[in-house]
C-alpha distance (Angstrom), angle and dihedral (degrees) to the residues before:
residue distance angle dihedral
M1 . . .
S2 3.80 . .
L3 3.79 121.4 .
S4 3.79 92.3 -112.6
N5 3.79 92.2 52.2
A6 3.78 92.2 44.1
T7 3.82 92.2 49.8
E8 3.82 90.5 47.0
R9 3.77 91.4 51.4
Y10 3.76 90.8 48.6
S11 3.78 94.1 47.9
L12 3.81 88.2 63.8
M13 3.84 90.2 59.8
E14 3.80 116.3 95.3
T15 3.78 96.1 -134.7
S16 3.77 133.7 101.8
R17 3.73 119.1 -108.9
T18 3.77 103.2 -117.5
V19 3.79 124.0 154.2
V20 3.78 123.0 -174.6
Y21 3.81 118.6 -160.1
L22 3.80 115.6 -156.4
T23 3.79 118.4 -162.5
T24 3.78 135.5 167.6
G25 3.83 92.2 -120.8
L26 3.74 144.5 -32.2
R27 3.77 105.1 -110.2
L28 3.79 118.2 138.9
G29 3.81 96.1 -90.3
G30 3.77 128.7 134.9
A31 3.83 96.0 -105.5
E32 3.76 92.4 46.2
I33 3.78 93.1 48.1
Q34 3.80 91.1 48.9
M35 3.79 91.3 50.1
S36 3.82 88.8 48.6
S37 3.81 90.2 53.0
L38 3.80 91.1 52.3
A39 3.80 92.2 47.0
S40 3.81 93.3 51.1
G41 3.80 91.3 43.3
F42 3.78 93.6 54.7
V43 3.79 91.3 49.7
R44 3.81 87.2 58.0
R45 3.77 88.8 51.0
G46 3.77 92.4 55.8
W47 3.76 101.6 -99.3
R48 3.80 123.4 135.3
V49 3.78 104.3 -120.0
I50 3.79 130.4 -165.0
V51 3.82 124.6 179.8
V52 3.77 116.2 -156.1
S53 3.81 117.1 -164.8
M54 3.80 118.2 -160.4
L55 3.81 90.2 -150.9
P56 3.82 126.5 51.3
T57 3.77 112.9 -77.1
D58 3.77 117.2 -117.8
S59 3.75 107.9 135.7
P60 3.81 139.6 109.8
L61 3.81 86.1 -109.4
D62 3.82 89.4 67.8
N63 3.81 91.4 64.5
R64 3.80 93.8 41.5
L65 3.84 91.1 52.8
A66 3.79 93.3 45.4
A67 3.79 92.0 48.6
S68 3.82 90.0 53.7
G69 3.81 91.9 53.3
V70 3.81 99.1 -98.5
T71 3.81 118.9 139.5
V72 3.83 110.2 -130.4
V73 3.80 122.1 -160.8
S74 3.80 135.1 161.5
L75 3.80 137.8 -141.4
D76 3.83 86.5 -148.5
M77 3.81 93.6 -136.5
R78 3.80 119.0 166.6
P79 3.86 118.8 -116.9
G80 3.80 111.8 -98.2
V81 3.83 93.6 3.1
P82 3.84 115.2 112.6
N83 3.78 112.7 -138.4
P84 3.82 115.5 -174.8
T85 3.82 91.3 -172.4
A86 3.82 87.3 70.0
I87 3.83 87.8 76.2
W88 3.82 91.0 63.0
K89 3.77 92.9 39.3
L90 3.77 91.9 53.5
A91 3.82 91.4 44.1
G92 3.79 88.8 54.6
M93 3.82 91.1 51.4
L94 3.78 91.4 49.4
R95 3.79 91.6 51.9
D96 3.80 92.5 46.5
Y97 3.82 92.5 50.1
G98 3.81 93.1 43.0
A99 3.82 92.2 -129.3
D100 3.77 116.0 -154.8
V101 3.78 94.1 178.9
L102 3.84 127.0 28.5
H103 3.81 107.8 -165.3
S104 3.81 113.2 -177.0
H105 3.78 128.5 -168.1
M106 3.83 128.0 -152.1
V107 3.78 128.2 7.7
K108 3.81 104.2 -75.0
A109 3.76 92.2 46.7
N110 3.81 90.5 44.1
I111 3.79 93.2 56.4
L112 3.85 93.8 42.9
A113 3.79 90.9 49.4
R114 3.74 93.0 51.8
L115 3.80 92.1 51.8
A116 3.80 94.5 46.0
R117 3.75 95.7 42.7
K118 3.80 94.6 73.3
L119 3.79 93.5 47.6
A120 3.82 91.0 52.5
N121 3.82 95.1 38.9
V122 3.80 93.4 -130.2
P123 3.84 109.0 -179.1
V124 3.82 97.3 -139.2
Q125 3.83 132.0 28.3
I126 3.80 122.3 -178.5
S127 3.83 121.7 -176.0
T128 3.79 117.5 -156.4
A129 3.81 122.1 -164.5
H130 3.79 117.4 -164.1
N131 3.79 104.6 -163.2
T132 3.76 146.4 40.0
I133 3.83 89.0 -118.6
E134 3.79 121.0 35.0
G135 3.82 97.6 164.1
G136 3.80 142.7 -54.4
R137 3.79 134.2 -44.8
W138 3.77 91.9 -61.7
V139 3.81 89.0 68.7
Q140 3.77 91.3 56.2
W141 3.80 91.6 50.6
A142 3.81 94.7 43.0
Y143 3.80 91.2 53.5
R144 3.78 92.4 45.6
L145 3.79 95.2 48.4
T146 3.80 94.5 47.4
D147 3.81 99.6 36.4
S148 3.79 94.3 106.4
M149 3.81 89.3 57.8
A150 3.80 92.1 66.8
D151 3.79 128.7 63.8
I152 3.80 93.6 -140.5
T153 3.80 140.9 -14.9
T154 3.78 121.1 -140.1
N155 3.81 133.9 -169.3
V156 3.78 131.4 -165.6
S157 3.84 102.9 -122.6
R158 3.75 137.0 38.0
R159 3.78 91.3 -122.6
A160 3.78 91.1 53.6
V161 3.81 92.4 48.9
D162 3.82 90.5 49.6
R163 3.81 91.4 49.4
Y164 3.78 93.7 50.9
I165 3.80 89.3 52.2
E166 3.81 90.9 45.8
I167 3.84 93.9 53.8
R168 3.81 89.1 42.9
A169 3.78 94.0 -122.3
V170 3.83 88.5 133.9
P171 3.81 130.4 13.9
A172 3.78 114.6 -110.8
D173 3.80 92.4 -115.1
R174 3.82 92.5 53.7
I175 3.76 102.2 52.2
Q176 3.78 128.1 71.7
L177 3.78 136.9 -175.0
M178 3.81 113.2 -114.4
R179 3.76 113.3 172.9
N180 3.78 127.8 -143.3
G181 3.79 118.4 -104.9
L182 3.78 134.7 -151.3
D183 3.80 136.9 -156.4
V184 3.77 95.4 -130.9
S185 3.80 92.7 -169.7
Q186 3.84 88.2 79.4
F187 3.81 89.1 66.4
E188 3.80 106.7 59.0
Q189 3.75 124.2 149.1
D190 3.82 114.0 -103.6
H191 3.80 112.4 179.7
E192 3.81 95.1 -171.8
G193 3.78 91.3 46.9
R194 3.77 90.5 47.9
Q195 3.81 92.6 54.6
R196 3.80 91.9 45.1
C197 3.80 93.1 51.0
R198 3.80 93.4 46.7
E199 3.77 90.0 51.1
E200 3.77 90.8 51.0
L201 3.79 90.6 51.3
G202 3.79 93.3 44.4
V203 3.86 93.9 -121.7
T204 3.82 101.5 113.2
S205 3.83 94.7 131.6
S206 3.82 98.2 31.6
F207 3.78 135.4 99.0
V208 3.77 100.5 -117.6
W209 3.80 124.5 -151.1
I210 3.79 119.1 -170.7
A211 3.81 130.9 -159.7
V212 3.80 121.0 -176.2
G213 3.79 122.1 -170.6
R214 3.78 148.5 94.9
L215 3.75 114.1 -61.7
A216 3.80 93.4 -119.2
P217 3.83 138.0 123.0
A218 3.83 94.5 -93.1
K219 3.81 92.1 63.8
D220 3.82 93.4 53.6
Y221 3.81 97.4 -149.6
R222 3.78 90.3 172.7
N223 3.82 87.5 67.2
M224 3.83 89.8 48.5
L225 3.78 94.4 50.3
D226 3.82 92.9 47.2
A227 3.79 87.6 51.4
F228 3.79 93.1 46.7
R229 3.78 91.6 52.6
T230 3.80 86.9 62.7
V231 3.77 90.8 46.2
V232 3.80 93.0 52.6
S233 3.79 91.9 47.4
R234 3.83 88.5 60.5
R235 3.82 100.3 30.6
S236 3.79 113.2 34.3
D237 3.80 90.5 -176.2
A238 3.82 92.3 66.4
R239 3.78 119.0 114.3
L240 3.80 130.0 -177.9
L241 3.80 125.7 -152.3
I242 3.83 113.5 -159.6
V243 3.80 111.4 -165.1
G244 3.80 120.8 -170.4
N245 3.77 143.2 49.2
G246 3.78 135.4 -123.5
P247 3.82 146.5 131.2
L248 3.80 95.1 -54.7
E249 3.83 96.0 53.0
A250 3.81 95.9 109.6
E251 3.81 92.5 44.5
I252 3.78 92.8 50.2
A253 3.81 92.7 46.7
E254 3.83 89.2 51.8
K255 3.80 90.9 50.7
V256 3.79 89.8 51.8
K257 3.82 87.9 57.3
T258 3.81 94.0 43.2
L259 3.81 91.3 53.5
A260 3.81 91.2 46.5
L261 3.77 91.6 -120.0
A262 3.79 98.2 129.8
E263 3.84 92.1 113.0
S264 3.83 92.5 48.9
V265 3.81 105.5 37.8
F266 3.78 121.6 66.0
M267 3.81 115.3 -165.0
L268 3.81 102.2 -159.4
G269 3.81 100.2 176.2
E270 3.78 121.5 -145.9
R271 3.81 112.6 -15.7
N272 3.75 136.4 -172.2
D273 3.81 93.4 -156.6
V274 3.83 101.5 67.6
P275 3.86 93.4 138.0
A276 3.81 89.9 55.8
L277 3.81 91.9 47.9
M278 3.80 91.0 48.2
N279 3.79 88.8 50.4
A280 3.82 89.4 53.4
A281 3.79 94.8 50.2
D282 3.81 130.1 85.2
A283 3.82 100.6 -150.6
Y284 3.81 141.4 1.8
V285 3.81 127.7 -126.0
M286 3.80 130.9 -167.0
S287 3.81 123.1 -177.6
S288 3.83 100.6 179.4
A289 3.77 123.2 161.2
W290 3.80 90.5 -154.6
E291 3.81 135.7 1.1
G292 3.78 146.0 169.7
A293 3.81 108.6 -145.7
P294 3.81 104.1 -51.2
V295 3.78 114.6 -139.8
V296 3.82 88.4 -152.2
L297 3.85 89.7 70.2
L298 3.79 88.4 57.0
E299 3.80 88.7 48.7
A300 3.79 91.0 51.3
A301 3.82 91.8 47.4
A302 3.82 90.7 47.2
S303 3.80 86.9 51.9
R304 3.83 89.0 56.4
L305 3.79 94.4 -115.7
P306 3.82 122.8 149.0
I307 3.78 106.9 -122.2
V308 3.81 133.9 -141.0
A309 3.84 110.7 -170.0
T310 3.75 139.3 158.1
D311 3.78 115.6 -101.8
V312 3.83 97.8 -114.6
G313 3.79 133.4 124.2
G314 3.79 112.7 -16.8
N315 3.80 96.2 -22.0
S316 3.81 91.7 110.6
E317 3.83 87.7 55.2
L318 3.81 90.0 57.1
V319 3.81 102.5 36.5
V320 3.79 118.0 55.1
Q321 3.80 106.5 -146.3
G322 3.77 110.8 -114.2
K323 3.77 93.9 -2.7
T324 3.81 108.2 64.5
G325 3.80 96.9 8.3
L326 3.76 146.4 -39.4
L327 3.83 129.0 -83.4
V328 3.82 124.4 -149.6
R329 3.77 138.1 -176.3
P330 3.80 116.4 -83.8
H331 3.84 120.1 -113.8
D332 3.80 91.6 25.6
P333 3.79 111.0 112.5
A334 3.84 93.2 175.0
A335 3.84 91.5 57.0
L336 3.80 91.6 43.7
G337 3.81 92.9 49.9
D338 3.82 93.7 46.3
T339 3.82 89.9 50.1
M340 3.78 91.9 51.2
I341 3.78 89.6 51.2
R342 3.80 88.6 50.0
I343 3.81 90.7 56.6
M344 3.80 91.4 47.0
A345 3.79 91.0 50.1
A346 3.79 93.3 51.7
S347 3.77 118.8 99.9
P348 3.80 118.1 -93.7
E349 3.79 87.1 -116.6
D350 3.83 92.5 55.6
R351 3.79 92.3 48.1
A352 3.81 89.7 47.9
E353 3.78 90.6 52.1
M354 3.82 90.1 51.6
G355 3.79 88.7 51.1
R356 3.79 92.9 47.6
S357 3.79 91.7 50.4
G358 3.75 92.3 48.7
R359 3.78 92.4 50.9
E360 3.79 92.6 47.9
R361 3.81 93.3 48.7
T362 3.85 92.5 47.6
E363 3.79 91.0 51.3
N364 3.81 93.2 47.8
E365 3.81 101.7 40.1
F366 3.83 107.0 22.8
G367 3.76 105.6 31.3
L368 3.79 110.4 144.8
E369 3.81 97.8 -126.8
A370 3.83 91.6 55.4
I371 3.77 90.7 50.2
L372 3.84 90.5 47.9
D373 3.78 87.6 52.9
Q374 3.78 90.2 56.3
W375 3.78 93.1 48.6
E376 3.82 92.4 47.1
I377 3.78 91.0 51.4
M378 3.81 89.4 52.4
Y379 3.84 93.8 47.6
V380 3.78 92.8 47.3
E381 3.76 95.9 45.4
L382 3.81 93.3 48.9
L383 3.83 90.4 48.0
R384 3.80 90.0 49.2
Q385 3.83 90.4 51.5
K386 3.81 90.1 51.7
A387 3.81 91.3 48.0
D388 3.78 89.8 50.3
G389 3.79 90.9 48.4
D390 3.83 93.9 -104.2
């Protein structure tokens, strides 16, 4: 079904167009940013949009969402503390808002949404996973036991979809690949801004690598720092910007000191100016042990940066080997360091060509409006099926 046909069919239905997004929290992570992009996009398309955070809201995303016309509310749950009453609280919100579609993101929100959906009689529930690994065996069982409570489960990479089928978390006919999307217009080249940012950071004559992500086990920053020590030993002009915060922040900072990298590695914490920092960098590096389909790789490609990333999760679906970047084995700092040196040794023209190819591919295959089209078709078709009695 085309979008125009789907929208026409939906316009004949006597229901409001209200979508509620449920997420664990609103920190500046890839899944949260992607959900935020969908929410803002559907406001522009005329939907009424509510974002419900399980955790208290205190993030830059709150203001971004509110500014775009999204209603943001919280269940005020405490991190790590199960609260069964949240099921009834969420169900009450869903009834009050008259939700047509309940679209949840990440495992805890997915399970909660499935349980509350029945109590609130929401017509459509979609559960979106954002990784190949969301937790231990309990995740597999939780998904399996509650699968019938959702209309469909989606994941963000082909590898992730295949893994969820393999571990029998979701039957093959009830899971679908839905890729992340990016508004590439946020990542335009700005030569004056680049120079200004590099001066502020004190890296005007350096080759600057950037890594953006939560300081958590999945990102394997220990691997990155071991690799970067090799890079610096061979290229003293190399600098690394690490953007983000998380539970391993103190450990990573200590490792920077232990490896004598304090003059070469800049831990910038959580930032709201990632596009400007990308614009100031020369290349992007990712050392993850596992992934889904990281939005940050799309951001790096949209910023025209050559990419070095570990070949995990959906990274190979985002980075074209030898064309937009280079992929290496995970947990192998020697290989990662050598590949970073290889990028630095390439001619500026070759690096620029990698960047141009990455930008073009991101625009053509991962543009946000096209991804919004796909989601809207899914929403409308599922609503039509409910209106027709399945």
